[in-house]
C-alpha positions as CSV (number, residue, x, y, z in Angstrom):
1,M,-119.5,73.9,31.0
2,F,-118.5,71.0,32.5
3,K,-119.2,72.8,36.4
4,Q,-123.1,70.7,35.2
5,V,-121.3,67.5,34.8
6,K,-121.2,64.2,37.6
7,K,-119.3,61.8,35.7
8,V,-118.0,60.3,33.0
9,S,-117.5,56.6,31.7
10,V,-116.1,56.5,28.5
11,K,-115.4,52.5,27.1
12,F,-113.6,51.5,23.8
13,S,-111.5,49.2,22.4
14,P,-108.1,50.7,21.3
15,F,-107.4,49.1,18.2
16,K,-110.7,49.3,16.7
17,K,-111.1,52.1,14.7
18,S,-114.7,52.8,15.4
19,S,-113.6,54.1,18.7
20,T,-111.6,56.8,17.0
21,S,-115.1,59.3,18.5
22,S,-114.6,58.6,21.9
23,R,-110.7,58.7,21.2
24,V,-111.4,62.6,20.9
25,F,-114.2,63.0,23.0
26,L,-112.5,62.5,25.2
27,N,-109.1,64.3,24.1
28,R,-112.0,67.3,24.1
29,I,-113.5,67.4,27.6
30,M,-109.8,65.9,29.4
31,T,-108.2,69.3,30.1
32,K,-107.1,71.6,32.3
33,D,-109.0,73.9,32.4
34,N,-112.3,71.3,32.1
35,I,-110.4,69.6,35.2
36,S,-110.2,72.6,37.3
37,A,-113.1,74.4,36.7
38,N,-114.8,71.2,38.0
39,P,-112.4,68.9,40.5
40,N,-115.4,66.5,41.3
41,C,-116.5,65.4,38.5
42,T,-114.9,61.6,38.3
43,F,-114.3,59.4,34.4
44,E,-114.3,56.4,34.1
45,I,-112.1,55.1,31.4
46,S,-112.1,51.1,30.5
47,T,-110.2,50.4,27.2
48,D,-110.3,46.8,27.9
49,I,-113.6,45.7,26.4
50,P,-113.6,42.9,24.0
51,Y,-112.6,43.6,20.8
52,N,-116.1,42.9,19.2
53,A,-117.9,44.9,22.1
54,S,-119.3,47.9,20.8
55,P,-117.3,51.5,22.2
56,A,-119.9,53.2,24.6
57,V,-120.2,57.3,26.7
58,V,-122.6,57.5,29.3
59,V,-122.3,61.9,30.7
60,E,-123.8,62.3,34.1
61,F,-124.9,66.1,35.0
62,K,-126.1,67.1,38.1
63,D,-129.4,67.5,37.9
64,G,-129.6,63.2,36.9
65,K,-130.1,63.8,32.9
66,V,-127.8,60.8,31.5
67,M,-126.7,60.4,28.4
68,D,-125.8,57.1,27.1
69,I,-124.1,57.9,22.9
70,Q,-122.9,55.1,20.5
71,P,-119.2,56.6,19.2
72,K,-119.7,54.4,16.0
73,T,-123.0,56.7,14.8
74,V,-121.1,60.4,16.0
75,N,-118.2,61.0,15.3
76,G,-116.1,62.9,18.9
77,D,-117.0,67.0,17.9
78,Q,-119.9,65.8,17.4
79,I,-120.6,63.9,21.4
80,Y,-118.9,66.8,22.4
81,S,-121.4,68.9,20.8
82,S,-124.4,67.1,22.0
83,V,-122.2,67.3,26.2
84,Y,-121.6,71.0,25.8
85,K,-125.5,72.9,24.8
86,Y,-127.4,70.3,27.3
87,A,-124.5,71.1,30.4
88,K,-125.1,74.9,28.8
89,K,-128.8,75.2,28.7
90,L,-128.3,73.8,32.6
91,K,-125.6,76.4,33.0
92,D,-128.4,79.3,31.7
93,V,-131.9,77.3,34.0
94,E,-129.2,77.8,37.1
95,E,-128.7,81.5,36.3
96,M,-131.6,82.4,35.5
97,G,-132.8,81.2,39.2
98,R,-130.3,83.3,41.2
């Protein structure tokens, strides 16, 4: 799944309750298996945003699609699921083209 991801950018204030979903998403996506599957993927994690700023998760895929997710409105598992579904779709299309 992670081979389809080009860049992950996560911004949140670590002391804010609404940042929980961002932390859960990072915990789910930053595993040894995912990182070793795509060592070219870049991570930008910023925890020094102002307290009143909204958290943000932006995922860029190999095909150029950018998924901008507002973690305030969904939980970490839903973010992961959205990213996983699109990455799986890209993988399936790539495999059909072979």
